[in-house]
N, C-alpha and C positions, 0 to 999 in steps of 0.2 A: 594332484599337486595343488598347493595353495597359490593361486596366481597373484595374490596381493603382495607376495614376497618381492616381486620385481617392480612393483609400483613406485617405491622411492627412487628408483633409478630411471624408469621410463617417464614418469611425470615431469621432472625438470628437463629431461632430455628432449621431450617434445615441445615443452613450453618455451625453452630458450630460443630455438630457431624461429618459432612462430613470432616471438617478440621482435627478433632482428628483421625478419622478412616483411611483416605486415604492420608493425606498430612503432617502427623506429622514429617516426616523425610525430608521434602522439604520446607525450609523456603520461598523460592521465590514463590512457588506455594501458600503457605499460604497467603503471602502478596497480591498476585494478586486476589485471590478469596475473601479474607476478605475486601480488599479495594473496589472491585467491588460490594460486597454486601452492603457496607456502602454507596457507591454512589447510588445504586439502592434504598436503604432506604431513601436517601435524595429526590430522584425523587418521590417515593410514598408519602412521607411526604408533598411535595409540592402539589401534586394532592389532597391529603386529606385536606390541608389547604385551597385551592381554593374551593373545594367542600363544606366544612363546612361553608365557608364565604358566600355562596349563597343559603344555604338550612337550614332548621331547623335540630335539632339533629336527628341522625339516629342510630338505634340499629341494631346490628348484632347478630342474635340468632343462636348459634352453635347447629347443629342438628335440627334446626327449633323447638326447645322446647320453649314454651312460658315462659315469666317471670311470677312469680319468680322461676320457677322450673328449668329452664335451665341456661346455662352459657351465659351471655350477655356482649357484648362489645358495647360501646356507643361512637359515634363520634359526638362531638359538637365542637364549636370553641375553647374552652379552651383546650380540649384534642388534637385537631389538632395543636394548637400553641405549646404545650409542646413536642409533637412528632417531630415537625419540628425543634425546638430548640435543642432537643437531637441529631437528625440526623446531624445537622450542626456542633455541638460541637464534635460529634464522628468522623466526617470526618476530621476536623482539627487536632484532637488528633492523629488519625491514620496516617495522613501525617507526623506529627512530629515524631511518633514512628518509622516509616520506614526511615525517613531522618536521624535520630540519632542512628539507630540500637538498640533501646531499646529492641526490641523483640528478640534480640540475647542473652540477659542476663538471660533468664529463658525459661522454656518450656510452651507450650500451651497458649502463650499470646493471639493469635488471636481467638482461640476457646473461651477462657474466656471472651474476649472482646465482642464477638457476643452474648454469653449467658447474659452478662450484659445488652446489648442493648435490648434483648428480655424481660428481667425483667422490665426495666425502661419503655419501650413502653407499655408493658402489664399493668403496674400500672396506666399509664395515660389513657388507653382506657377502662379498665374494668368498668362495671356497677354494680358490685356485691362486697359487702364488704368482703366476705370471699376470693374471688379471688384477691382482693387487697392484702390481707395477703399472698396469694400464690405467687403473683408476687413480693412482698417484699422479700420473702424468696429466690426466684430465683435470684434476683439481688444481694442479700446479699451473697449468696453462691459463686457467681461469683466474687464478690468484695473481698471475703476472699483470693481467689487465686491471684487476681491482686495485692492485698495489699502486699503480701509477694513475689511478682515476683522479682527475682534477689537474694533472700535470705538475710542472715545476722541476727545476734542474736538480734540486736535492733529492726529490722523490724518485726521479728517473735514475739518478746515480745509485741510490740505494736499491732500486729495482734490479739494476744490472748485477749488483753484488748478490742479490737474492737469487737471480737466475743462475749465476755461476756456481754457487754452492749447491743448488738443487740439481743442476746438471751433473755435478760430480757425484751426488748421491744416486742419481739415476744410472750412471755408468757403473758404479759399484753394484747396484742392484742387479743389473744385467749379468755382470761377471758372476755374482753369487748364484743366480738362477741357472746360468749355463753350467756351473760346476755341479750343482745339485742334480740337474737333469742328466749330466754325463754319468753320474754314479747310479742314480735310481731309475732313470727312464720315465719320470713323472714329475709334474708340478702341482698336481691336485693335493691339497693340504692333508686331507684325510688319508689318501693313499700314501703320502710321504710319512705320515705318522706310523704306519705299519711297516713300511720298507726301511726307514731309517733305524727303527728299533731292532731290525733283524740283520743289519749290516755287520760283516766281520770287522775286526779291529783295523785292518789295513785300509778298507774303504771308509770306515768311520772317521779316520784322521782327515781325509779329504773333505768330507761333509762338515767336519768341525771347522775347517777353514772357511767354508761357505757360510757357516753359522756366524762366524766372527764378522764376515763381510756384511751379512744381513744386520747384525747388531750395529755396525757402523752406519749403515744406511738409515736405520730407524733412529739412531742417535742424532743424525743430521736433521731428520724431520722433527724430532722432539727437542732440539736445541740442547743436547747434552754435551758437557765438556768432553773433548776439546773441539766440538763442532758447533758451538753456540754463537760464534762471532757474527753470524748473519742476522740474528734476531733483534738485538737492541736497535740498530739503525733502521732495519726494515719496519719493525712494528712502531717505532717512535715516529717515523716519517709517513707511514701509511695513513690514509684517512681513518678517523676514529672508528666509524662503524665497520670498516673493513678489518681493522685490527681486532675489533671485538669478535667478528666472525672467525678470524684466524685463531682465536682462543681455542676453538675445537679442532683446528687443523693440526696444531702441535700434538693434540691428543691422539691423532691418527698414528703418529709414531709410537706413542705409549701403547695404544691398542694393538698395533702390529707386534710389539714385543710380547705382550700378554698372549696373544693368539698363537703366534708362531712358536714361541719358546715353551709354552705349556703344552702345545699339541705335538709339535714335531721334535723338539729337543727337551723333553722333560728330564728332571733330575734323576740321575741313576743310570742313564743309558750310556752306551759306549761313545756316542757322539757328543755327549755333554760333559760328564765327569766333573761337574761343578765349575767348569771354566767360565760360563757366561755370568754366573752370579759373582764370581771373583773379579770380573771385568766391570760389571755394571755398578756394583755398590760404591767403590771408590769414586768413579766418575760422577755418580749421582750426588754424593756428599760434597764434592768439590763444586758441582753445579749449584747446589743449594747455597753454599758459602759465597760463591761468586755473585749470585743473584742478590743475596742480602747486602753485601758490600756495595753493589751497584745501586740498590735502593737508597742506601745511606748517602752516597755521593752523587746522586743523579742531579744534573744541572737543568733538567727540563721535566715537565709533567709527563710527556710521552715516554721518555727514557725511564722515568720512575715506574710507570706501568709495565714497560717492557722488561725491566729487571725483576719486577714482581712476578711476571710470567715465567722468567727463567728460574727464579727461586721455587715457584710452585711445581715446575717440571722436575727440579732436583728432588723435592719432597716426594713427588709421585714415583719417580724412578727408584728412590730409596725403598719404598714399599714393594714395588714390583720385583726388585732384586732378590727378595726372599724366595720367590718361586715356590711358595707353599700356599695352600688354600686360605689360611688365615691372613697372610700378607696380601694376597690378591684381593680378598674381600675389603681390607682396609684401603687398598689402592683404588678400588672402584668407587668407594664412598668419597675419597678425596678427589678423584678425577672429576666427578660430577660437581663437587663444590668448587674446585679451582677453575673449572670452565666458566661457571656463572660469575664468580668473583672477579676473574680477569676481565671478562666482558664489561662488568660494571665499571671498573677503573678506567678502561679505555673510553667508554661512552662519557663518563664524567669529565675525563681529560678533554674530550672533544667539546663538551659544553663550555668549559672554561676557556679553551683556546679560541673558540668561535667568538666569545665576548671580548677577550683581551687581544686577539689577533696574534698572539704568540704564547708559548707555554713555558717560558723561562722561569726558573725559580731563583734567579740571582738577586732579585730585589723586590721589595714590596710594591704592590700595584694598587691602583684605585679600586674601590668596591665595584662589583659588577651587578648586572640585573639578575634578579632571583638568587642573590648570593647566599641567603640563609638556607634555601632549599638545596642548592648545589653543595654547600658546605656539609649539610647533613648527609647527603648522598655520598660525598667523598669520605666522610667519617665512617659510614657504614661499610663502604667498599674496602677501606683500609683495615678495619677490624676483621673483615672476612679474609682478606689476603694475608694478614699477619698471623691469623690463627688465634685471635683473642676471643674469650667468651663475650656474648652468649651465642654467637653465630656458629655455623656448622664447621668452619675451619678449625676451631678449637676441638670439636669432637673428632674431626678427621685426623688431626695430629695425635690425639690421644689414642685412637685406634691403631695408628701406625706404630707409635711407641710401644703399645702393648703387644702388637704382632711381631715386633722385631726383638723380643726378648731372646737371649741366647748369647753365643759367642760374639764378641764385638759390639754388644749392645751399648756399652759405655760410650763408644765413639759416636754411634748413631744418635743416642739420646742427647749427648752434649752438643752435637752439631745442630740438631733440630731445635732444641731449646735455645741455644746461643744465637742462632740466626733469627729466631723469632723475636728475641729482644732487640737485635740490631735493626730488624725491619720495623719494629714499633717506633724506634727512635727516628729512623729515616722517614717514615710516614708522618710522624709528629712534626718533624722539621718542615716538611713540604706543606703540611696543612697550616702551620703558623705563618709561613711566608705567603701562602695563597689567600688566606681568609682572615687571620687574626691581625697581622701587621698591616693589612690593607686598610683597616679602619683608622690608622694613624695619619693617613693622607687626608687632605681637605677636599680635593676634587673627586668627582665621580666619573666613571666611564660613560660612554654614550648609551642611550636607551636601546633595548633589544626586545624583539617580539617574544611573547611567552613560550612558544614551541611546546605546547601541552603534550603532544604525542611523544616528543622526545623524553619528557619526564615520565610518561606512562611506560615507555619501554624500559627505562632504567628501573622504575618501580617494579615492573614485572619480573625483572631478573632478581632484584632483591627479595621479592615475594617468593621466588623459587628457592633462594637461600634460606628464608624463614621456614618454608615448608619442609625443606631438607632437615633443618634443625629440629622442628617439632616432631617429625616422623622418623627421627634418627633410629629409634629402636626397631620398628618394623622394617625399615629400609635396610638396615644393617643385616637383618636376618635374610632379606632377599639377596643382598650382595653376597652373603656367605653361601647361599644356595647356588648362585651363579658361579662362584669360585669352585665349589665342589664339583659342579658339572664340568667346568673347564678342565680341572685336573684329573677327572675320571677318564676323559677322552673317549671312552667307548660310545656314548650316545652320539657324539659328533661323527665318529667314524661310521657308525651304523646308518646314519642318515644319508650317507652317500651311496648306499646300495639302491640301485634303481629298481622300482617295482617291475614285475613282469609286464611286458607290453600287451595291450589289449588287441585282439585280432581285429 
């Protein structure tokens, strides 16, 4: 077994309690060890990405217990991609946090940050549906603390709402897992793929109900209509760097839909019968439309970025709803793009808010320190989020439009293109209020320290978008290969066969 597979889970799991126990009174030491741990995570993620790209899926059996009895982590190309994306985003966010002193506004930021990475990486690597629930809870518990970092009544109130919605999702998750286990006797995802496909029609109906419950759970995590209500207030009031990290947390819901419904509930089986695509596509299109309208009418910069995140999730779920290799490949390209673009917008929103002390868009404001650079970063982030050329959002939406050819394509195309136009208008309105009309005032805001590392972090995320754009051809080929592997299912199932034990 390749022991590096467990490293993205173990590394932050060890580092977080060490920070709490031995470094809680020394912020400099916390920063050094936490940043070193995130850099190490990036290195491990790069190794796993290269390994997964040149080998079939590989399982890691904790305690050498065979599936489905033991805890199994599975490294395939999709899991390696998501871990690498998480590690890169985490590194940029942590650089921003240190450069802007966000970690001085509350306690235990770095420990919670590492616990969050543990939960996210574990969710991407686990090969067991129950342990997916466990890692969901780990990342959510950490996110509760990060959400209210810095305090404040509005932030605490939004955090309570966030907790309530996610507790509902966790309850539904347990109901779904209990139903599946009662029918199949297993929760190992590879084992479920075999057993669900062989179920008689009578039992398949019960598993189909569990599948709908799982879709609802992942819809809550991914802010899909009608379960998106928690996201605008939560993300708008969360600290900027925390909201930027949360950009990948909503993608955990999208990842879970891709993983579970391509492996356990593929199209054509008795437990599927096209039901999940019929449920997912209308919800995704409504989510996209709602997000675009929210961008147009946003009253604050935080809500502007939050509704942009909702719109991006609607676009992503639209592609996922095809449940075909070509739509999954387009979804993966857009997933990577939207994660980076959403993080850019939240970090830029934080730069503006920190200088103006609020993020309202209701009236022109005095010019701010480093306004020209911040305006350029905001402009680039809006181009990326709206899907305009030349950045990768344009290419991602083109791939989705091409992959969604077929019945109903007119509605999909009209929604994606129409909402893109609405978002362009909404972002242009916000930009003019933030930066253009500010020059009509005579006074300037108070001076502000440069915060070079903060700009380095935002620039690093934008560099990732540029790299994604320039390498769109080769990367699209890689994403197509990942999608083919996912829908083939056989390599993933075979990886869970434990090699013979050595005497």
